[in-house]
RODO-2510 file (C-alpha; in nm, 4 decimals, decimal comma):
residues 361
     n   res          X          Y          Z
     1     m    -1,0379     0,5296     0,0773
     2     h    -0,9061     0,1787     0,1193
     3     a    -0,5503     0,1879     0,2535
     4     p    -0,3117     0,0538    -0,0083
     5     l    -0,1444    -0,2731     0,0784
     6     a     0,2329    -0,2809     0,1007
     7     a     0,4106    -0,3311    -0,2284
     8     t     0,5476    -0,6767    -0,2888
     9     s     0,7483    -0,8552    -0,5506
    10     a     0,7279    -1,2149    -0,6536
    11     g     0,9944    -1,4794    -0,6217
    12     a     1,2823    -1,5437    -0,8556
    13     d     1,2402    -1,4298    -1,2151
    14     v     1,1489    -1,7435    -1,4095
    15     a     1,2978    -1,7551    -1,7555
    16     d     1,0648    -1,8248    -2,0453
    17     g     1,1086    -2,1840    -2,1496
    18     a     1,2385    -2,2973    -1,8100
    19     p     1,1863    -2,6739    -1,7737
    20     d     0,8993    -2,8138    -1,5696
    21     v     1,0026    -2,9570    -1,2340
    22     v     0,6518    -3,0922    -1,1788
    23     r     0,3816    -3,1664    -1,4354
    24     l     0,0393    -3,3166    -1,3758
    25     v    -0,1702    -3,4334    -1,6702
    26     d    -0,5444    -3,4967    -1,6209
    27     v    -0,4952    -3,6404    -1,2723
    28     k    -0,8057    -3,7929    -1,1127
    29     r    -0,8475    -3,9423    -0,7667
    30     h    -1,1765    -4,0667    -0,6242
    31     f    -1,2723    -4,1818    -0,2768
    32     a    -1,5902    -4,3868    -0,3163
    33     e    -1,8210    -4,1564    -0,5144
    34     t    -1,6334    -3,8373    -0,4243
    35     a    -1,3923    -3,6863    -0,6767
    36     a    -1,1085    -3,5444    -0,4676
    37     l    -0,9168    -3,4602    -0,7852
    38     d    -1,1171    -3,4294    -1,1058
    39     g    -0,8856    -3,3843    -1,4025
    40     i    -0,6019    -3,1695    -1,2624
    41     t    -0,3534    -3,0466    -1,5222
    42     l    -0,0817    -2,8050    -1,4133
    43     s     0,2936    -2,7525    -1,4136
    44     v     0,5559    -2,5842    -1,1987
    45     r     0,8609    -2,4501    -1,3785
    46     k     1,2146    -2,4512    -1,2435
    47     g     1,2684    -2,1547    -1,0099
    48     e     0,8968    -2,0721    -0,9937
    49     i     0,6749    -2,0216    -0,6901
    50     l     0,3269    -2,1566    -0,7612
    51     g     0,0468    -2,1039    -0,5110
    52     i    -0,2430    -2,3506    -0,5080
    53     i    -0,5320    -2,2082    -0,3123
    54     g    -0,8751    -2,3331    -0,2181
    55     r    -1,1102    -2,3872     0,0712
    56     s    -1,0990    -2,6895     0,3005
    57     g    -1,2120    -2,9969     0,1100
    58     a    -1,1259    -2,8521    -0,2304
    59     g    -0,8664    -3,1218    -0,3004
    60     k    -0,5435    -2,9544    -0,1875
    61     s    -0,4400    -3,2284     0,0575
    62     t    -0,5055    -3,5065    -0,1933
    63     l    -0,3058    -3,3170    -0,4543
    64     i    -0,0027    -3,2844    -0,2299
    65     r    -0,0239    -3,6522    -0,1274
    66     c    -0,0253    -3,7522    -0,4931
    67     l     0,2768    -3,5329    -0,5578
    68     n     0,4839    -3,6975    -0,2857
    69     g     0,3623    -4,0468    -0,3697
    70     l     0,1522    -4,1081    -0,0582
    71     e    -0,1574    -4,1347    -0,2789
    72     h    -0,1765    -4,2851    -0,6258
    73     p    -0,4041    -4,1217    -0,8846
    74     d    -0,6752    -4,3367    -1,0410
    75     t    -0,5902    -4,1975    -1,3846
    76     g    -0,3554    -3,9364    -1,5302
    77     e     0,0180    -3,8890    -1,4971
    78     i     0,2523    -3,7061    -1,2606
    79     f     0,6049    -3,6161    -1,3711
    80     v     0,8864    -3,5083    -1,1381
    81     d     1,2011    -3,3756    -1,3048
    82     g     1,0783    -3,5117    -1,6364
    83     q     1,0149    -3,8678    -1,5178
    84     s     0,6731    -4,0206    -1,4558
    85     i     0,6113    -4,1392    -1,0996
    86     t     0,2680    -4,2792    -1,1843
    87     g     0,2417    -4,6466    -1,1022
    88     l     0,5800    -4,6744    -0,9314
    89     s     0,6150    -4,9105    -0,6371
    90     e     0,7010    -4,7828    -0,2909
    91     r     1,0620    -4,8908    -0,3425
    92     q     1,0830    -4,7143    -0,6793
    93     l     0,9343    -4,3953    -0,5316
    94     q     1,2128    -4,3466    -0,2783
    95     p     1,4592    -4,1705    -0,5148
    96     f     1,1842    -3,9319    -0,6274
    97     r     1,0797    -3,8487    -0,2713
    98     r     1,4336    -3,7282    -0,2050
    99     k     1,3777    -3,4694    -0,4793
   100     i     1,0850    -3,3239    -0,2848
   101     g     1,1254    -3,1317     0,0415
   102     m     0,8180    -3,0857     0,2646
   103     i     0,7317    -2,8227     0,5246
   104     f     0,4195    -2,8644     0,7342
   105     q     0,1700    -2,6587     0,9320
   106     h     0,2650    -2,8232     1,2628
   107     f     0,6409    -2,8518     1,1972
   108     n     0,6703    -3,2321     1,2582
   109     l     1,0007    -3,2029     1,4446
   110     l     1,1336    -3,4865     1,6621
   111     s     1,1238    -3,3591     2,0197
   112     a     1,3996    -3,5911     2,1443
   113     k     1,6517    -3,4703     1,8852
   114     t     1,8430    -3,1433     1,8761
   115     v     1,7835    -2,8840     1,6100
   116     e     2,0908    -2,9888     1,4118
   117     d     1,9936    -3,3557     1,4360
   118     n     1,6421    -3,2759     1,3102
   119     v     1,7899    -3,0936     1,0121
   120     a     2,0382    -3,3732     0,9433
   121     l     1,7832    -3,6558     0,9720
   122     p     1,7109    -3,6911     0,5960
   123     l     2,0847    -3,7221     0,5347
   124     k     2,1165    -3,9904     0,8033
   125     i     1,8429    -4,1861     0,6283
   126     e     2,0391    -4,1466     0,3037
   127     g     2,3440    -4,2964     0,4732
   128     q     2,5719    -3,9915     0,4800
   129     s     2,8468    -3,9762     0,7405
   130     k     2,7992    -3,7799     1,0612
   131     t     3,0607    -3,5270     0,9518
   132     e     2,8800    -3,4657     0,6233
   133     r     2,5417    -3,4454     0,7952
   134     l     2,6480    -3,1933     1,0569
   135     a     2,8323    -2,9790     0,8033
   136     r     2,5186    -2,9592     0,5879
   137     a     2,3017    -2,8888     0,8943
   138     a     2,5311    -2,6030     0,9970
   139     e     2,5140    -2,4572     0,6461
   140     l     2,1343    -2,4683     0,6457
   141     l     2,0917    -2,3340     0,9981
   142     d     2,3014    -2,0376     0,8908
   143     l     2,0754    -1,9951     0,5876
   144     v     1,7610    -1,9816     0,8050
   145     g     1,9230    -1,7700     1,0795
   146     l     1,9364    -2,0295     1,3582
   147     t     2,3058    -2,1110     1,3956
   148     e     2,2952    -2,0413     1,7687
   149     k     2,0107    -2,2942     1,8164
   150     a     2,1971    -2,5971     1,6768
   151     k     2,2204    -2,7737     2,0153
   152     a     1,8751    -2,6673     2,1366
   153     y     1,5682    -2,8914     2,1454
   154     p     1,2392    -2,8077     1,9706
   155     a     1,0539    -2,7488     2,2995
   156     s     1,2679    -2,4402     2,3623
   157     l     1,1867    -2,2808     2,0255
   158     s     0,9129    -2,0396     1,9217
   159     g     0,6703    -2,1369     1,6449
   160     g     0,8593    -1,9326     1,3895
   161     q     1,1900    -2,0900     1,4917
   162     k     1,0395    -2,4383     1,4654
   163     q     0,9227    -2,3612     1,1134
   164     r     1,2700    -2,2353     1,0222
   165     v     1,4092    -2,5695     1,1406
   166     g     1,1442    -2,7430     0,9298
   167     i     1,2526    -2,5434     0,6248
   168     a     1,6188    -2,6246     0,6849
   169     r     1,5371    -2,9954     0,7202
   170     a     1,3333    -2,9864     0,3968
   171     l     1,6356    -2,8454     0,2128
   172     a     1,8871    -3,0927     0,3561
   173     a     1,8862    -3,3334     0,0621
   174     r     1,9001    -3,0517    -0,1963
   175     p     1,5506    -3,1154    -0,3360
   176     a     1,4346    -3,0058    -0,6791
   177     l     1,0975    -2,9024    -0,5327
   178     l     0,9837    -2,7625    -0,1986
   179     l     0,6220    -2,8349    -0,1010
   180     s     0,4724    -2,6012     0,1573
   181     d     0,1544    -2,7486     0,3075
   182     e    -0,0229    -2,4633     0,4932
   183     a     0,3170    -2,3904     0,6465
   184     t     0,2187    -2,0533     0,7970
   185     s    -0,1366    -2,1328     0,9095
   186     a    -0,0347    -2,1912     1,2726
   187     l     0,1733    -1,8738     1,2959
   188     d     0,0850    -1,5181     1,3955
   189     p     0,0855    -1,2505     1,1218
   190     e     0,4290    -1,1088     1,2055
   191     t     0,5913    -1,4532     1,2109
   192     t     0,4079    -1,5481     0,8917
   193     r     0,5596    -1,2473     0,7135
   194     a     0,9067    -1,3457     0,8359
   195     i     0,8676    -1,7059     0,7146
   196     l     0,7350    -1,5938     0,3754
   197     d     1,0278    -1,3512     0,3440
   198     l     1,2617    -1,6414     0,4200
   199     l     1,1010    -1,8642     0,1550
   200     r     1,1225    -1,5846    -0,1003
   201     d     1,4890    -1,5295    -0,0120
   202     i     1,5640    -1,9021    -0,0472
   203     n     1,3850    -1,9087    -0,3816
   204     r     1,6031    -1,6226    -0,5062
   205     k     1,9328    -1,7471    -0,3653
   206     l     1,8955    -2,1113    -0,4625
   207     g     1,6609    -2,0841    -0,7624
   208     l     1,4444    -2,3342    -0,5751
   209     t     1,1046    -2,4320    -0,7141
   210     i     0,8305    -2,3937    -0,4524
   211     l     0,4700    -2,5132    -0,4552
   212     l     0,2558    -2,3503    -0,1859
   213     i    -0,0663    -2,5166    -0,0720
   214     t    -0,2741    -2,2625     0,1187
   215     h    -0,6199    -2,1245     0,1880
   216     e    -0,4849    -1,7719     0,2412
   217     m    -0,4732    -1,5303    -0,0506
   218     e    -0,2314    -1,3055     0,1382
   219     v     0,0264    -1,5875     0,1315
   220     v    -0,0122    -1,6215    -0,2462
   221     r    -0,0022    -1,2460    -0,2929
   222     s     0,3170    -1,2108    -0,0918
   223     i     0,5513    -1,4445    -0,2753
   224     a     0,3934    -1,6473    -0,5581
   225     d     0,4607    -1,5985    -0,9284
   226     r     0,1467    -1,7809    -1,0395
   227     v    -0,1691    -1,8989    -0,8657
   228     a    -0,4037    -2,1881    -0,9378
   229     v    -0,7443    -2,1863    -0,7684
   230     i    -0,8874    -2,5295    -0,6883
   231     e    -1,2522    -2,6058    -0,6130
   232     a    -1,4243    -2,9455    -0,5944
   233     g    -1,1119    -3,1127    -0,7298
   234     k    -1,0806    -2,8899    -1,0375
   235     i    -0,8522    -2,5994    -1,1263
   236     v    -1,1123    -2,3291    -1,1925
   237     e    -0,8727    -2,0408    -1,2565
   238     s    -0,4997    -1,9871    -1,2939
   239     g    -0,2516    -1,7284    -1,4108
   240     p     0,0046    -1,4736    -1,2948
   241     v    -0,0862    -1,3554    -0,9460
   242     w    -0,1265    -0,9904    -1,0449
   243     s    -0,3556    -1,0823    -1,3341
   244     v    -0,5838    -1,3060    -1,1276
   245     f    -0,6008    -1,0468    -0,8492
   246     a    -0,6814    -0,7721    -1,1002
   247     n    -0,9598    -0,9588    -1,2782
   248     p    -1,0777    -1,2737    -1,0969
   249     q    -1,3145    -1,4799    -1,3105
   250     a    -1,4415    -1,7564    -1,0820
   251     n    -1,6808    -1,6934    -0,7941
   252     i    -1,4535    -1,8844    -0,5553
   253     t    -1,1597    -1,6596    -0,6510
   254     r    -1,3626    -1,3455    -0,5875
   255     s    -1,4714    -1,4871    -0,2523
   256     l    -1,1159    -1,5748    -0,1477
   257     l    -0,9994    -1,2281    -0,2514
   258     s    -1,2736    -1,0448    -0,0618
   259     g    -1,0607    -1,0075     0,2496
   260     i    -0,7720    -0,8311     0,0792
   261     r    -0,9323    -0,6427    -0,2121
   262     p    -1,1361    -0,3255    -0,1582
   263     q    -1,5050    -0,4072    -0,1141
   264     l    -1,8080    -0,1824    -0,1436
   265     p    -1,8893    -0,0551     0,2073
   266     e    -2,1660    -0,2647     0,3610
   267     h    -2,3934     0,0287     0,4402
   268     i    -2,4062     0,1072     0,0664
   269     a    -2,4125    -0,2521    -0,0561
   270     s    -2,7064    -0,3336     0,1706
   271     r    -2,9312    -0,0735     0,0098
   272     l    -2,8534    -0,1407    -0,3572
   273     s    -3,1522    -0,1976    -0,5812
   274     q    -3,1763    -0,3295    -0,9343
   275     t    -3,4327    -0,0590    -1,0101
   276     a    -3,2692     0,2335    -1,1881
   277     g    -3,2624     0,5599    -0,9975
   278     g    -3,0381     0,7863    -0,7911
   279     e    -2,6838     0,6662    -0,8541
   280     a    -2,5577     0,3645    -1,0432
   281     i    -2,2839     0,2017    -0,8339
   282     l    -1,9989     0,0663    -1,0451
   283     s    -1,6951    -0,1430    -0,9636
   284     v    -1,3944    -0,0430    -1,1743
   285     d    -1,0890    -0,2714    -1,1973
   286     l    -0,7667    -0,1547    -1,3611
   287     a    -0,4264    -0,3153    -1,3983
   288     g    -0,0897    -0,2268    -1,5484
   289     p    -0,0318     0,1224    -1,6958
   290     a    -0,4033     0,2035    -1,6809
   291     a    -0,3988     0,1670    -1,3029
   292     n    -0,1269     0,4327    -1,2761
   293     g    -0,2787     0,6668    -1,5333
   294     p    -0,5054     0,9679    -1,4718
   295     v    -0,8191     0,7781    -1,5783
   296     f    -1,0602     0,9476    -1,3427
   297     a    -0,9034     1,2911    -1,3899
   298     d    -0,9401     1,2574    -1,7675
   299     l    -1,3014     1,1467    -1,7320
   300     s    -1,3790     1,4376    -1,5008
   301     a    -1,2194     1,6831    -1,7435
   302     i    -1,4361     1,5609    -2,0293
   303     r    -1,7580     1,5306    -1,8319
   304     p    -1,7519     1,7207    -1,5004
   305     h    -1,9695     1,5877    -1,2170
   306     a    -2,0290     1,2622    -1,4057
   307     f    -1,9245     1,0470    -1,1109
   308     r    -1,7895     1,0409    -0,7579
   309     i    -1,5339     0,8004    -0,6105
   310     i    -1,6871     0,6131    -0,3186
   311     h    -1,4112     0,3736    -0,2147
   312     g    -1,1048     0,1925    -0,3469
   313     g    -0,7292     0,1844    -0,3719
   314     i    -0,4185     0,0819    -0,5648
   315     d    -0,2009    -0,2177    -0,4797
   316     h     0,1235    -0,3409    -0,6362
   317     i     0,1603    -0,7128    -0,7060
   318     q     0,4614    -0,8561    -0,8892
   319     r     0,5647    -0,4965    -0,9615
   320     q     0,2341    -0,4413    -1,1410
   321     p    -0,0172    -0,1780    -1,0225
   322     v    -0,3607    -0,3264    -0,9586
   323     a    -0,6488    -0,0918    -0,8743
   324     r    -1,0078    -0,1364    -0,7687
   325     f    -1,2503     0,1500    -0,7196
   326     f    -1,6193     0,1924    -0,6593
   327     i    -1,7830     0,4966    -0,8137
   328     g    -2,1296     0,6459    -0,8113
   329     v    -2,2736     0,7714    -1,1402
   330     p    -2,5902     0,9892    -1,1320
   331     v    -2,8534     0,8529    -1,3689
   332     s    -3,0703     1,1646    -1,3860
   333     d    -2,9147     1,2111    -1,7320
   334     p    -2,9835     0,8784    -1,9109
   335     s    -2,6717     0,9174    -2,1278
   336     n    -2,4390     0,9559    -1,8306
   337     l    -2,4024     0,5891    -1,7347
   338     a    -2,3414     0,4772    -2,0926
   339     f    -2,0785     0,7484    -2,1443
   340     v    -1,8886     0,6700    -1,8226
   341     t    -1,8959     0,2958    -1,8881
   342     q    -1,7777     0,3353    -2,2466
   343     f    -1,4991     0,5739    -2,1447
   344     l    -1,3659     0,3441    -1,8729
   345     t    -1,3793     0,0275    -2,0829
   346     g    -1,1941     0,2202    -2,3511
   347     r    -0,9149     0,2655    -2,0958
   348     t    -0,9056    -0,1152    -2,0454
   349     a    -1,1004    -0,1045    -1,7200
   350     q    -1,3254    -0,3935    -1,6188
   351     v    -1,6560    -0,2271    -1,5292
   352     e    -1,9593    -0,3808    -1,3602
   353     v    -2,2838    -0,2108    -1,2592
   354     l    -2,3532    -0,3491    -0,9111
   355     g    -2,6923    -0,1824    -0,8682
   356     y    -2,8521     0,1502    -0,7887
   357     d    -2,8444     0,3576    -0,4726
   358     t    -3,1843     0,5246    -0,4877
   359     d    -3,1174     0,6960    -0,1520
   360     h    -2,8490     0,9094    -0,3193
   361     a    -3,0212     1,1390    -0,5648
***
């Protein structure tokens, strides 16, 4: 059986009706004949962690550049803290950029400056005094667990420590929104978990709104409240993370989830036929109370030997149980498949007949 993934919880609880920190309305951006963004509409509420996921070239980089004003959409509107930034000049954009903190894949630290000076740099640009800057830097280095590295230079730091400095610097000006642009892609798995734990902790302590741009579903699964899947410049699917993981609708979502959801073992998948015979192989997806209930035990009690569990497991996402199983249903009795399918769908399961294993009579 697939080993269950570790239980996780999402970021800060977002109150219903919380105001939008960011809102995009039908945003389009073309480069020549290519639509990098093709009618993007989405919002990020105050205190929420939203993950935007997609493959390379899906439009994620263009989206983030439009959010921080480095690109201007051809049409549509972008609101930050309730005010439209669409069409603003570079000079007019400066106050809005201070509301947005950025952390990057490759850290972007200044090698000739100390850790505390890197953190304090946005405040120096704002014109704050050295005393104010260093006091804020010390506060943030304590928050990210690097107080003892204040006088060190970036070259002496590990990748995880560099990213912690990047996070502290992004928070220096007390932004309304933190943008994370593939911030853990250059880190090893253990360090990635530590950085994601830190971001989740900051979200809870500060009520900070975070927008994660990533190509890794595990990042979204670990800390996001909601996920939006982008493909060819369009949002093709969105919703609470647990709901999208439990019942992905778009092909791209299913593909991105394939590495972390149970999959039918290849030696069985490779011999499936669409010709009825042997066993029908079903995927069964359950979420919420149904995933914790004795669904298969109840089915077995009503109709013994009606199925066998081949593979699967139960995960917990945002405190919600999410299960996926693969079962084999003998079709020697023609009524068997219809009964099993009807029973499971009656228990709110999503059921799909993947094919038939004619080698298993």
